[in-house]
C-alpha positions as CSV (number, residue, x, y, z in Angstrom):
1,X,-7.5,76.6,-15.6
2,X,-4.3,75.1,-17.3
3,X,-3.1,75.1,-13.7
4,X,-6.0,73.7,-12.3
5,X,-5.1,70.7,-14.3
6,X,-2.1,70.5,-13.8
7,X,-2.6,70.5,-10.2
8,X,-5.0,67.7,-10.6
9,X,-2.7,65.6,-12.3
10,X,-0.1,65.8,-9.7
11,X,-2.5,65.0,-6.9
12,X,-3.7,62.1,-9.1
13,X,0.0,61.0,-9.4
14,X,0.4,61.3,-5.5
15,X,-2.3,59.8,-5.0
16,X,-1.8,56.4,-6.8
17,X,1.9,56.4,-5.4
18,X,0.5,56.3,-1.9
19,X,-2.5,53.7,-2.7
20,X,0.9,52.1,-3.8
21,X,2.9,52.4,-0.8
22,X,-0.3,51.5,1.2
23,X,-1.0,48.2,-0.9
24,X,2.2,47.0,-0.3
25,X,2.1,46.7,3.4
26,X,5.4,44.9,4.3
27,X,3.2,42.7,6.6
28,X,0.8,41.6,3.3
29,X,3.8,41.2,0.8
30,X,5.9,37.9,1.8
31,X,9.5,37.6,0.3
32,X,9.9,34.2,-0.3
33,X,12.8,31.8,-1.1
34,X,12.2,28.5,-2.8
35,X,9.2,26.6,-2.6
36,X,7.0,28.8,-5.2
37,X,4.9,25.7,-5.8
38,X,4.8,24.9,-2.0
39,X,1.9,24.0,-0.2
40,X,2.1,27.0,1.9
41,X,2.6,29.2,-1.0
42,X,-0.7,27.8,-2.5
43,X,-2.2,28.5,1.0
44,X,-1.2,32.0,1.6
45,X,-1.6,33.6,-1.6
46,X,-5.3,32.1,-1.5
47,X,-5.6,34.1,2.0
48,X,-4.6,37.1,-0.4
49,X,-0.9,37.4,0.6
50,X,1.2,39.0,-2.2
51,X,4.5,37.0,-2.9
52,X,7.9,38.1,-4.3
53,X,10.5,35.5,-5.1
54,X,14.6,35.2,-4.7
55,X,17.0,33.5,-5.5
56,X,18.8,33.1,-2.1
57,X,17.9,34.3,1.6
58,X,20.8,37.2,1.8
59,X,19.1,38.4,-1.7
60,X,15.5,38.3,0.0
61,X,16.8,40.1,3.0
62,X,18.5,43.0,1.2
63,X,15.7,43.7,-1.4
64,X,13.1,43.5,1.5
65,X,11.9,46.2,3.0
66,X,11.9,46.9,6.5
67,X,9.6,44.9,9.1
68,X,8.6,42.7,6.6
69,X,8.3,39.0,6.2
70,X,10.7,36.4,4.5
71,X,9.7,32.9,4.3
72,X,12.8,30.9,3.4
73,X,11.5,27.4,2.6
74,X,13.4,24.0,2.4
75,X,13.3,23.5,-1.6
76,X,16.2,20.9,-1.1
77,X,14.7,18.8,1.3
78,X,15.7,16.2,2.4
79,X,18.8,15.7,0.8
80,X,20.2,19.5,1.0
81,X,20.0,21.7,4.0
82,X,18.7,25.4,3.2
83,X,21.7,27.5,3.0
84,X,21.3,31.0,5.3
85,X,24.4,32.8,5.9
86,X,25.7,34.8,9.5
87,X,25.1,37.9,6.9
88,X,21.1,37.1,6.2
89,X,20.8,36.8,10.2
90,X,22.6,40.3,10.7
91,X,20.5,41.9,7.7
92,X,17.1,40.9,8.7
93,X,18.1,42.0,12.5
94,X,19.2,45.7,11.2
95,X,15.8,46.0,9.3
96,X,13.7,44.7,11.6
97,X,12.3,41.5,9.3
98,X,10.9,38.8,10.7
99,X,11.4,35.2,9.0
100,X,10.4,31.5,8.8
101,X,13.1,29.1,7.7
102,X,13.1,25.7,7.7
103,X,15.7,23.0,7.4
104,X,18.5,25.4,7.9
105,X,22.3,25.0,7.7
106,X,22.7,27.7,10.4
107,X,21.5,29.2,13.3
108,X,22.9,31.5,15.4
109,X,23.5,30.2,18.8
110,X,22.2,26.7,18.2
111,X,24.8,24.0,17.5
112,X,23.3,21.9,14.3
113,X,24.1,18.3,14.1
114,X,26.5,17.1,11.3
115,X,24.0,14.5,10.0
116,X,20.2,14.7,9.6
117,X,17.9,12.0,11.6
118,X,15.8,10.2,9.4
119,X,12.7,8.9,11.6
120,X,9.9,6.9,10.8
121,X,7.4,6.1,14.0
122,X,8.2,9.7,15.8
123,X,5.3,12.4,15.5
124,X,5.2,16.2,16.2
125,X,4.4,17.0,19.8
126,X,3.6,20.5,21.0
127,X,5.7,21.1,24.0
128,X,4.6,25.0,25.0
129,X,1.4,26.8,25.5
130,X,2.5,29.0,22.6
131,X,-0.9,27.7,20.2
132,X,-3.2,28.5,23.1
133,X,-6.5,27.1,23.4
134,X,-6.1,25.9,19.4
135,X,-3.3,23.7,20.4
136,X,-3.0,22.8,23.8
137,X,0.5,21.1,24.9
138,X,1.4,17.3,24.2
139,X,-1.3,17.8,21.3
140,X,0.0,15.3,18.1
141,X,1.3,16.2,14.2
142,X,1.5,13.4,12.1
143,X,4.8,14.1,9.8
144,X,5.4,11.8,7.7
145,X,9.2,10.4,7.1
146,X,10.5,13.1,8.8
147,X,13.8,14.2,8.3
148,X,15.2,16.3,11.1
149,X,18.3,18.5,11.8
150,X,19.3,17.5,15.4
151,X,20.1,20.3,17.6
152,X,20.6,21.6,21.4
153,X,17.7,24.5,20.6
154,X,16.3,25.5,23.9
155,X,12.8,26.2,24.9
156,X,11.3,24.2,21.6
157,X,7.5,25.3,20.8
158,X,7.1,21.6,19.0
159,X,9.7,18.4,19.5
160,X,9.4,15.6,17.7
161,X,9.2,12.0,19.5
162,X,8.1,8.2,19.4
163,X,4.5,8.5,21.7
164,X,1.5,6.9,22.3
165,X,-1.8,8.5,22.0
166,X,-4.6,9.2,19.2
167,X,-4.4,13.5,19.2
168,X,-2.4,13.9,22.8
169,X,0.9,12.5,24.1
170,X,-1.0,10.4,26.5
171,X,2.2,9.3,28.5
172,X,4.1,12.5,27.4
173,X,7.6,12.7,26.7
174,X,8.8,9.9,29.0
175,X,11.0,7.2,28.3
176,X,12.0,8.0,24.8
177,X,14.4,10.6,23.0
178,X,12.7,13.9,22.0
179,X,14.3,16.6,19.6
180,X,13.4,20.0,19.2
181,X,11.3,20.3,15.8
182,X,10.2,24.3,16.1
183,X,11.7,27.2,17.7
184,X,10.7,31.0,18.1
185,X,13.5,33.7,18.2
186,X,13.8,37.2,18.3
187,X,13.7,37.1,14.5
188,X,11.2,34.6,13.9
189,X,11.1,30.8,13.5
190,X,13.1,27.9,13.1
191,X,11.9,24.2,11.9
192,X,14.6,21.5,11.8
193,X,12.4,19.6,9.5
194,X,10.1,20.8,6.6
195,X,6.6,22.4,7.1
196,X,5.8,23.9,3.8
197,X,4.8,21.1,1.7
198,X,2.4,19.7,4.3
199,X,-0.4,18.9,1.8
200,X,2.0,17.0,-0.7
201,X,3.3,14.9,2.2
202,X,0.3,13.9,3.6
203,X,0.9,15.7,7.1
204,X,-2.2,15.3,9.8
205,X,-4.3,15.8,11.3
206,X,-5.5,18.7,8.9
207,X,-6.9,20.9,12.1
208,X,-3.8,20.4,13.9
209,X,-1.6,21.8,11.0
210,X,-3.9,24.7,10.0
211,X,-3.8,25.7,13.9
212,X,0.6,25.5,13.9
213,X,1.1,27.4,10.4
214,X,-1.8,30.2,10.9
215,X,-0.3,31.0,14.6
216,X,3.1,31.1,12.7
217,X,1.7,33.6,10.2
218,X,-0.3,35.2,12.2
219,X,2.6,36.6,14.5
220,X,4.8,37.3,11.6
221,X,2.3,39.1,9.6
222,X,-0.3,40.4,12.2
223,X,-3.3,38.7,10.3
224,X,-4.8,36.5,12.0
225,X,-8.3,35.6,10.2
226,X,-7.8,33.0,7.7
227,X,-10.4,31.0,5.7
228,X,-8.3,28.3,4.8
229,X,-10.1,27.9,1.1
230,X,-6.9,27.0,-0.6
231,X,-5.6,24.6,1.8
232,X,-4.1,22.0,-0.4
233,X,-5.3,18.8,-0.2
234,X,-4.2,15.9,-2.8
235,X,-6.3,13.1,-1.4
236,X,-9.7,12.8,0.4
237,X,-12.7,11.0,0.9
238,X,-14.8,11.0,-2.1
239,X,-17.9,12.4,-0.7
240,X,-18.6,15.1,2.2
241,X,-20.4,13.9,5.5
242,X,-23.6,14.7,5.1
243,X,-23.2,14.4,0.9
244,X,-26.4,11.8,-0.1
245,X,-25.1,8.7,-2.0
246,X,-26.8,7.2,-5.2
247,X,-26.7,3.8,-6.5
248,X,-24.7,5.0,-9.3
249,X,-22.0,5.9,-6.5
250,X,-22.2,2.9,-5.0
251,X,-21.5,1.5,-8.8
252,X,-18.8,3.5,-9.3
253,X,-17.5,2.7,-6.0
254,X,-17.4,-1.0,-6.9
255,X,-15.8,-0.4,-10.3
256,X,-13.0,1.8,-9.1
257,X,-12.4,-0.2,-6.0
258,X,-11.6,-3.1,-8.5
259,X,-10.0,-0.6,-11.2
260,X,-7.6,0.1,-8.4
261,X,-5.9,-3.3,-8.1
262,X,-4.5,-2.5,-11.8
263,X,-3.8,1.0,-10.9
264,X,-1.7,0.3,-8.1
265,X,-0.2,-2.4,-10.0
266,X,-1.0,-5.2,-7.9
267,X,-1.0,-7.7,-10.2
268,X,2.5,-9.3,-10.7
269,X,4.0,-8.8,-14.4
270,X,6.9,-11.1,-15.4
271,X,8.7,-8.1,-16.2
272,X,9.1,-7.3,-12.3
273,X,8.4,-10.9,-11.0
274,X,12.4,-10.4,-9.5
275,X,11.0,-7.3,-7.6
276,X,8.5,-8.9,-6.2
277,X,10.6,-11.4,-4.9
278,X,13.4,-9.2,-3.9
279,X,11.3,-7.1,-1.6
280,X,9.3,-10.1,-0.2
281,X,12.6,-11.9,0.6
282,X,11.4,-14.5,3.9
283,X,8.4,-12.7,4.6
284,X,9.2,-10.9,7.5
285,X,9.1,-7.7,6.6
286,X,8.3,-7.4,2.7
287,X,7.9,-4.1,2.4
288,X,9.7,-1.6,-0.4
289,X,9.2,1.2,-2.6
290,X,5.9,1.4,-4.9
291,X,5.9,-0.5,-8.0
292,X,6.8,2.4,-10.8
293,X,3.4,3.5,-12.6
294,X,5.4,2.6,-16.1
295,X,5.4,-0.8,-15.3
296,X,3.0,-2.9,-17.1
297,X,0.3,-4.8,-15.1
298,X,-0.3,-8.7,-14.7
299,X,-3.4,-10.6,-15.0
300,X,-3.5,-12.4,-11.9
301,X,-1.2,-15.4,-13.6
302,X,1.2,-14.8,-10.9
303,X,-0.6,-13.5,-8.2
304,X,-1.9,-10.2,-6.4
305,X,0.3,-8.5,-3.8
306,X,-1.1,-7.7,-0.6
307,X,-1.5,-3.7,-0.7
308,X,0.3,-0.6,0.9
309,X,2.2,-0.6,4.5
310,X,1.3,2.3,6.1
311,X,4.5,4.0,5.8
312,X,4.5,7.4,3.9
313,X,7.1,8.7,2.2
314,X,8.1,12.7,2.4
315,X,6.9,13.0,-0.9
316,X,3.3,11.5,0.0
317,X,4.2,7.8,-1.5
318,X,4.0,4.8,0.2
319,X,5.3,1.6,0.6
320,X,4.1,-1.5,-0.7
321,X,3.4,-5.1,1.1
322,X,5.5,-7.1,-1.8
323,X,3.9,-10.4,-0.3
324,X,1.6,-13.2,-1.5
325,X,-1.3,-14.5,0.7
326,X,-3.7,-17.3,0.1
327,X,-6.3,-15.4,1.3
328,X,-5.9,-12.3,-0.6
329,X,-5.8,-14.3,-4.1
330,X,-9.6,-15.9,-3.1
331,X,-11.0,-12.3,-1.7
332,X,-9.5,-10.7,-4.8
333,X,-11.1,-13.2,-7.0
334,X,-14.7,-12.9,-5.3
335,X,-14.4,-9.2,-5.6
336,X,-13.6,-9.4,-9.5
337,X,-16.2,-11.9,-10.5
338,X,-18.8,-9.8,-8.1
339,X,-17.7,-6.5,-10.4
340,X,-17.9,-8.4,-13.3
341,X,-21.1,-9.6,-12.9
342,X,-22.3,-5.8,-11.8
343,X,-20.9,-4.5,-14.9
344,X,-22.2,-7.6,-17.3
345,X,-18.5,-7.2,-18.6
346,X,-15.8,-9.8,-19.0
347,X,-13.0,-7.2,-18.1
348,X,-12.6,-8.4,-14.7
349,X,-13.5,-12.4,-15.2
350,X,-10.1,-13.9,-16.6
351,X,-8.1,-12.3,-13.6
352,X,-10.9,-13.6,-11.3
353,X,-10.4,-17.4,-12.7
354,X,-6.2,-16.6,-13.1
355,X,-6.2,-15.6,-9.1
356,X,-7.8,-19.1,-7.8
357,X,-6.3,-21.3,-10.3
358,X,-2.8,-19.4,-9.0
359,X,-3.6,-20.7,-5.9
360,X,-3.4,-24.2,-6.7
361,X,-0.9,-24.2,-9.0
362,X,1.5,-22.2,-6.3
363,X,2.8,-23.5,-3.3
364,X,-0.3,-22.3,-1.4
365,X,-1.5,-25.9,-1.9
366,X,1.1,-28.0,-3.5
367,X,3.6,-30.4,-1.5
368,X,1.9,-32.0,1.8
369,X,-1.5,-29.9,1.5
370,X,-2.0,-31.8,-2.0
371,X,-0.8,-35.7,-0.4
372,X,-3.8,-37.6,0.4
373,X,-1.9,-38.9,3.1
374,X,-0.7,-36.4,4.7
375,X,-2.3,-34.4,8.1
376,X,-2.1,-31.0,5.9
377,X,-4.2,-32.5,2.7
378,X,-6.6,-29.7,1.6
379,X,-5.2,-27.1,3.7
380,X,-4.5,-24.1,2.2
381,X,-1.1,-22.2,3.2
382,X,-1.0,-18.9,4.8
383,X,1.6,-17.3,2.2
384,X,4.1,-17.8,-0.2
385,X,6.7,-17.5,2.2
386,X,5.0,-19.6,5.0
387,X,2.6,-22.2,2.8
388,X,3.7,-24.3,5.9
389,X,1.4,-22.0,8.6
390,X,-2.5,-22.6,8.6
391,X,-4.8,-19.8,10.0
392,X,-8.4,-21.4,10.2
393,X,-10.0,-17.4,9.2
394,X,-7.1,-17.1,6.4
395,X,-8.6,-20.3,5.2
396,X,-12.3,-19.4,5.8
397,X,-11.8,-16.1,4.0
398,X,-9.9,-18.1,1.1
399,X,-12.6,-20.5,0.7
400,X,-15.5,-18.0,0.9
401,X,-14.1,-16.0,-1.7
402,X,-13.5,-18.8,-4.3
403,X,-17.1,-20.1,-3.3
404,X,-18.5,-16.9,-4.1
405,X,-16.5,-15.9,-7.2
406,X,-17.4,-19.5,-8.5
407,X,-21.3,-18.4,-8.1
408,X,-20.7,-14.9,-9.7
409,X,-18.6,-16.8,-12.7
410,X,-21.3,-19.9,-12.7
411,X,-18.1,-22.2,-12.7
412,X,-17.9,-25.1,-10.6
413,X,-14.0,-25.8,-11.3
414,X,-13.0,-25.5,-7.8
415,X,-15.7,-27.6,-5.8
416,X,-13.5,-30.4,-5.1
417,X,-11.1,-28.5,-3.8
418,X,-13.3,-26.4,-1.4
419,X,-14.7,-29.3,0.1
420,X,-11.1,-30.7,0.7
421,X,-10.4,-27.3,2.2
422,X,-13.3,-27.0,4.4
423,X,-13.3,-30.6,5.6
424,X,-9.5,-30.1,6.3
425,X,-9.9,-27.6,8.7
426,X,-12.9,-29.4,10.0
427,X,-10.8,-32.7,10.9
428,X,-8.3,-30.7,12.6
429,X,-11.1,-29.4,14.3
430,X,-11.9,-30.3,18.3
431,X,-14.4,-31.9,19.6
432,X,-16.1,-28.7,21.2
433,X,-15.6,-27.2,17.7
434,X,-12.6,-25.1,18.3
435,X,-9.4,-25.3,16.1
436,X,-7.2,-22.4,17.7
437,X,-5.4,-20.3,16.2
438,X,-3.0,-21.5,14.0
439,X,-1.7,-25.2,13.4
440,X,1.9,-25.7,11.3
441,X,3.0,-28.5,9.3
442,X,5.6,-29.7,11.8
443,X,3.0,-30.7,14.7
444,X,0.7,-32.1,12.2
445,X,2.5,-34.3,10.9
446,X,3.9,-35.2,14.4
447,X,0.3,-35.6,15.8
448,X,-1.7,-36.4,12.9
449,X,-5.2,-35.2,12.2
450,X,-6.9,-37.6,14.6
451,X,-5.2,-36.0,17.6
452,X,-6.5,-32.3,16.5
453,X,-10.3,-34.0,15.9
454,X,-9.9,-36.0,19.4
455,X,-8.9,-32.9,21.7
456,X,-11.1,-30.9,23.8
457,X,-10.3,-27.1,23.8
458,X,-12.1,-23.8,24.1
459,X,-11.2,-21.1,22.2
460,X,-13.9,-18.5,22.1
461,X,-11.9,-15.6,19.6
462,X,-14.5,-15.0,16.9
463,X,-11.6,-13.4,14.6
464,X,-9.8,-16.5,14.7
465,X,-12.4,-19.2,15.0
466,X,-15.8,-18.1,13.8
467,X,-15.7,-18.0,9.9
468,X,-14.9,-21.5,9.8
469,X,-17.7,-22.2,11.7
470,X,-20.0,-20.2,9.3
471,X,-18.7,-22.4,6.4
472,X,-19.1,-25.9,8.5
473,X,-22.9,-24.3,8.3
474,X,-23.0,-23.3,4.8
475,X,-21.7,-27.0,4.0
476,X,-24.1,-28.5,6.2
477,X,-26.6,-26.9,4.1
478,X,-25.7,-28.5,0.7
479,X,-24.8,-31.9,2.5
480,X,-27.0,-32.6,5.2
481,X,-23.8,-34.0,6.9
482,X,-24.8,-33.5,10.6
483,X,-21.3,-33.5,12.4
484,X,-20.8,-30.4,10.4
485,X,-23.9,-28.8,12.2
486,X,-23.0,-30.3,15.8
487,X,-19.7,-29.0,16.0
488,X,-20.5,-25.6,14.5
489,X,-23.4,-25.2,17.1
490,X,-21.3,-26.7,19.9
491,X,-18.7,-23.6,19.6
492,X,-21.2,-21.2,18.8
493,X,-23.2,-21.9,22.2
494,X,-20.1,-21.6,24.2
495,X,-18.7,-18.6,22.9
496,X,-22.0,-17.1,23.3
497,X,-22.2,-18.2,27.2
498,X,-19.3,-16.8,27.4
499,X,-19.8,-13.4,25.9
500,X,-18.2,-10.9,27.0
501,X,-16.6,-11.8,29.8
502,X,-14.6,-14.7,28.0
503,X,-14.0,-13.3,24.9
504,X,-10.6,-13.1,23.4
505,X,-10.2,-9.9,21.6
506,X,-7.3,-9.2,19.4
507,X,-7.3,-5.2,18.4
508,X,-10.5,-4.8,20.2
509,X,-13.6,-5.9,20.6
510,X,-15.7,-4.7,18.0
511,X,-14.2,-6.6,15.4
512,X,-14.9,-9.8,17.5
513,X,-18.1,-8.7,17.3
514,X,-18.4,-8.2,13.6
515,X,-17.0,-11.4,12.8
516,X,-19.3,-13.4,15.3
517,X,-22.4,-12.4,13.3
518,X,-21.9,-14.7,10.2
519,X,-22.0,-17.9,12.0
520,X,-25.1,-17.0,14.0
521,X,-27.1,-15.3,10.9
522,X,-26.3,-19.0,9.3
523,X,-27.1,-20.6,12.3
524,X,-30.9,-18.9,11.9
525,X,-30.6,-20.0,8.2
526,X,-30.1,-23.9,9.4
527,X,-32.1,-23.4,12.6
528,X,-34.3,-20.6,13.1
529,X,-35.1,-20.5,16.3
530,X,-35.7,-17.9,18.9
531,X,-32.8,-18.7,20.4
532,X,-30.5,-18.8,17.8
533,X,-32.4,-15.1,16.8
534,X,-31.6,-13.9,20.6
535,X,-28.2,-14.8,20.2
536,X,-27.9,-12.7,16.4
537,X,-29.5,-9.9,17.9
538,X,-27.8,-9.7,21.0
539,X,-24.8,-9.2,19.5
540,X,-25.7,-7.3,15.8
541,X,-27.5,-4.9,18.8
542,X,-24.3,-4.3,20.9
543,X,-22.4,-3.6,17.7
544,X,-24.7,-1.0,16.1
545,X,-24.5,0.7,19.8
546,X,-21.1,2.3,18.4
547,X,-22.8,3.0,14.8
548,X,-23.1,6.9,14.4
549,X,-25.3,8.7,12.1
550,X,-22.5,8.8,9.4
551,X,-22.9,5.1,9.4
552,X,-19.3,4.8,10.7
553,X,-18.8,2.1,13.7
554,X,-16.5,3.2,16.1
555,X,-13.8,1.4,17.5
556,X,-14.2,0.0,21.1
557,X,-11.7,-2.0,23.1
558,X,-12.4,-5.2,25.2
559,X,-12.1,-5.9,29.2
560,X,-8.7,-5.9,30.8
561,X,-6.8,-9.0,30.6
562,X,-8.6,-10.9,27.3
563,X,-7.2,-8.4,24.7
564,X,-4.3,-9.7,22.2
565,X,-3.6,-6.5,21.3
566,X,-4.7,-3.7,23.5
567,X,-4.0,-0.2,23.9
568,X,0.0,0.7,23.4
569,X,1.1,0.6,27.1
570,X,4.3,2.9,26.9
571,X,5.9,5.4,24.3
572,X,8.3,2.8,24.1
573,X,6.1,-0.1,22.9
574,X,4.5,2.5,20.4
575,X,4.7,0.9,17.2
576,X,6.4,-2.9,17.8
577,X,3.5,-4.8,17.6
578,X,-0.1,-5.1,16.1
579,X,-2.3,-2.4,17.7
580,X,-5.6,-0.7,17.8
581,X,-6.2,2.4,16.0
582,X,-7.8,4.1,19.2
583,X,-6.1,4.7,22.8
584,X,-9.4,5.0,24.4
585,X,-13.0,3.8,24.2
586,X,-14.9,7.0,22.6
587,X,-11.6,7.8,19.8
588,X,-13.9,8.7,16.7
589,X,-12.3,6.3,14.5
590,X,-13.7,3.4,12.5
591,X,-11.4,0.5,11.2
592,X,-12.0,-0.9,7.8
593,X,-9.6,-3.6,8.5
594,X,-10.7,-5.5,11.2
595,X,-14.4,-4.4,12.0
596,X,-16.5,-2.8,9.0
597,X,-15.5,-4.5,6.4
598,X,-16.5,-7.8,7.9
599,X,-19.6,-5.9,9.6
600,X,-20.6,-4.7,6.1
601,X,-20.7,-8.7,5.1
602,X,-22.2,-9.9,7.8
603,X,-24.7,-7.2,8.4
604,X,-26.0,-8.2,4.6
605,X,-26.3,-11.6,5.7
606,X,-28.1,-11.0,8.9
607,X,-30.6,-9.0,7.5
608,X,-31.4,-11.2,4.9
609,X,-31.3,-14.1,7.0
610,X,-33.9,-12.6,9.6
611,X,-35.9,-9.6,7.5
612,X,-35.0,-7.3,10.6
613,X,-35.6,-3.7,9.0
614,X,-33.3,-2.3,11.6
615,X,-30.6,-4.3,10.4
616,X,-31.3,-3.2,6.6
617,X,-31.1,0.4,7.9
618,X,-28.0,-0.3,9.6
619,X,-26.6,-2.2,6.2
620,X,-27.7,1.1,4.1
621,X,-26.0,3.5,6.4
622,X,-22.5,1.6,6.3
623,X,-22.9,1.3,2.7
624,X,-23.3,5.0,2.4
625,X,-20.0,5.5,4.8
626,X,-18.2,3.3,3.0
627,X,-19.0,4.7,-0.3
628,X,-18.5,8.5,1.3
629,X,-14.8,7.6,2.3
630,X,-13.4,5.3,-0.5
631,X,-9.7,7.5,-1.5
632,X,-10.0,10.2,-4.0
633,X,-6.7,11.3,-5.8
634,X,-5.2,12.1,-8.8
635,X,-1.5,12.8,-7.6
636,X,-1.2,9.7,-5.9
637,X,-3.4,6.8,-8.6
638,X,-2.2,4.0,-6.7
639,X,-4.4,5.2,-3.7
640,X,-7.1,6.4,-5.7
641,X,-10.0,4.1,-5.6
642,X,-8.6,2.4,-2.2
643,X,-10.1,2.3,1.4
644,X,-7.5,2.8,3.9
645,X,-8.1,0.9,7.1
646,X,-8.2,4.1,9.7
647,X,-10.8,7.2,9.2
648,X,-11.5,9.7,11.7
649,X,-15.3,10.5,11.1
650,X,-16.0,13.5,13.0
651,X,-13.1,15.0,11.2
652,X,-13.6,13.5,8.4
653,X,-10.3,12.6,7.1
654,X,-7.8,9.5,7.0
655,X,-6.3,9.8,10.6
656,X,-5.7,7.3,13.4
657,X,-2.6,6.5,16.0
658,X,-0.3,4.8,13.5
659,X,0.8,1.9,16.4
660,X,0.2,-1.3,14.5
661,X,3.1,-2.4,12.9
662,X,2.7,-3.3,9.2
663,X,-1.4,-2.6,9.3
664,X,-1.5,0.7,10.2
665,X,-3.7,3.6,10.1
666,X,-2.9,4.1,6.3
667,X,-2.5,0.6,5.2
668,X,-4.7,-0.8,1.9
669,X,-5.2,-4.7,1.6
670,X,-6.4,-5.7,-1.5
671,X,-7.9,-8.7,0.0
672,X,-9.2,-8.4,3.8
673,X,-10.3,-4.7,3.6
674,X,-11.0,-3.9,-0.3
675,X,-12.7,-7.2,-1.9
676,X,-15.4,-7.3,1.3
677,X,-16.3,-4.1,0.8
678,X,-16.7,-4.5,-3.2
679,X,-17.9,-7.7,-3.0
680,X,-20.7,-6.5,-0.8
681,X,-21.2,-3.5,-2.0
682,X,-22.2,-5.7,-4.8
683,X,-24.3,-8.1,-2.9
684,X,-25.9,-5.2,-1.6
685,X,-27.1,-3.4,-5.1
686,X,-28.4,-6.6,-6.3
687,X,-30.4,-6.6,-3.0
688,X,-29.0,-10.3,-2.4
689,X,-27.0,-12.2,0.1
690,X,-24.0,-14.3,-0.1
691,X,-26.2,-17.4,1.2
692,X,-28.5,-16.8,-1.9
693,X,-25.9,-16.1,-4.3
694,X,-24.1,-19.4,-3.5
695,X,-27.6,-21.2,-3.0
696,X,-27.2,-23.5,-6.2
697,X,-23.8,-24.9,-5.6
698,X,-22.9,-28.7,-6.3
699,X,-20.4,-29.0,-3.8
700,X,-22.5,-31.8,-2.5
701,X,-21.6,-33.8,-5.6
702,X,-17.7,-33.7,-4.3
703,X,-18.6,-34.4,-1.1
704,X,-18.9,-38.0,-0.6
705,X,-15.7,-39.2,-2.2
706,X,-13.7,-36.4,-0.4
707,X,-15.4,-36.9,2.9
708,X,-14.4,-41.0,2.4
709,X,-10.9,-40.0,1.7
710,X,-10.2,-37.8,4.5
711,X,-12.2,-39.0,7.1
712,X,-11.3,-43.3,6.3
713,X,-8.8,-43.9,8.9
714,X,-11.1,-42.1,11.8
């Protein structure tokens, strides 16, 4: 019996030993050099892989079993290449080990350039059929701020190149340099950049990166069933596509939306005013690193920065646009005042007042803009660096913002200035109601304002013209001044009679439709006729043909020859000028800078002006969509609560073509985007229109004296 007991114990020991070796399957145990906290390791450990960590590649190769897998990750990226030696490659060859090495300082048989290549617009492009049907050749992968080791590696699986397209390099790799990015050899894979922190660096789109990394790991380990349950995400939409949106969620979106101004340090503070001026420079390229989170935040007295540029650094942080624009100040004030009214709190009230006052004490309304005998009198300058430039559209949004803020704040402090601003634009509007895109001081002073009043020009470009028409209708409603109505109606009629063939579109035809809705809705307010309702319904219905079940509004390019910035025409042109987020009609992308934001505000006005239930339903869907896609991030507090310009509503991910220079896919804007979404969300929650909100305005009291002064020489 004693012998039998010993035999049982021996059997148990042997069983445990065999079980240990069976569990320690070389393919299931990964030897890792560096990157213990990397996104790749977090994902793989969640997929059930065991990991063992080593200080250097050679130690890992010596300690690891034969035919095991070694991952050599780029912990020193981008400053330091990953150290690998001849001895390491000899060891893995002898032991039949398989490896993935990234950003290496040595690869046998491949010549590496001494200097790293830092890129901005280049993207990863699949250059082979290796990934199979999951990722076809010429598919695109985003690698933000890619630092690459240029080499003479042959037959790459992926290359890095500046290519045009949304998900696919539409023009192939022609016309631009391309560099090997990922290669496969007898011993495994080499990446000449860093893939392993794909989440922290905000690489996209997610499905493409899942295909690349899972294929690499499957090749190395033999495992090909991945759940991706632990795939790291550090920034995401607030809600999933099918999640219900409550009224409370919308209230939270408003608060998070205005809190973002302070969280992002967009209110300039005197302690870092020099930083703003340094990076703003002459305004031609006013970008720089984020304001450090330990810096104090201002209160609006020094203005509000523009937001983020679309350039993402390799650590996932994002460039700021250190620019002061007049429209942003007015729009930001409107959002803050609306949030103050909704929350019944004074927290946002004073910053709103400060931003409006900033417009009038800075150079945006000083100089010739404040001299009654100047042709520029009453106009609002485009920006701190270009106060001598006047866009009617930017003036319109600044004015609408201030008027809306005034109503929420129950103040009339700026009524006279608002009448001056509207009439300054009106008297530089031609006979048919068109003002053209842009005026400058030098021309105004040479020609005088009556030259513009008397000229007969036609410019059917709603993006640039239409919101000023809306303001003429708004001021007509308050004053009864017939010329305001006459010029607005003239321009609207010409524009509608030319739709769609004659319309001049900027980044897409959808944004023009979105902008045209507002004057049409307010025309119904002042003259409710079947024709005017028909015009409004024609544009709204066409816009909503592209609204999908989630509420997103798909972008659309207009007809050939009428687009200011159409699809990118070659790889060489990618990123050189303003551009749409899509490459072709049908791409599942929504635009929160040019279309959805303005459609949101305008649809609310159209719904309340007409009582049309279809408009209200579309408005609710859009409100829900915008609530869901607000940015949520603990890692990036300066992005938490923002809305990016682009959203791929099929992937439910922040992704699009980043061809636009300055205002690309991941750009944010404290004015155009953020403010109109926040302020309109407040109107939706209050079941109110802007027209009704501002109905008690007392601008008519300032109108007679201002009009007499500004038109006395006509």
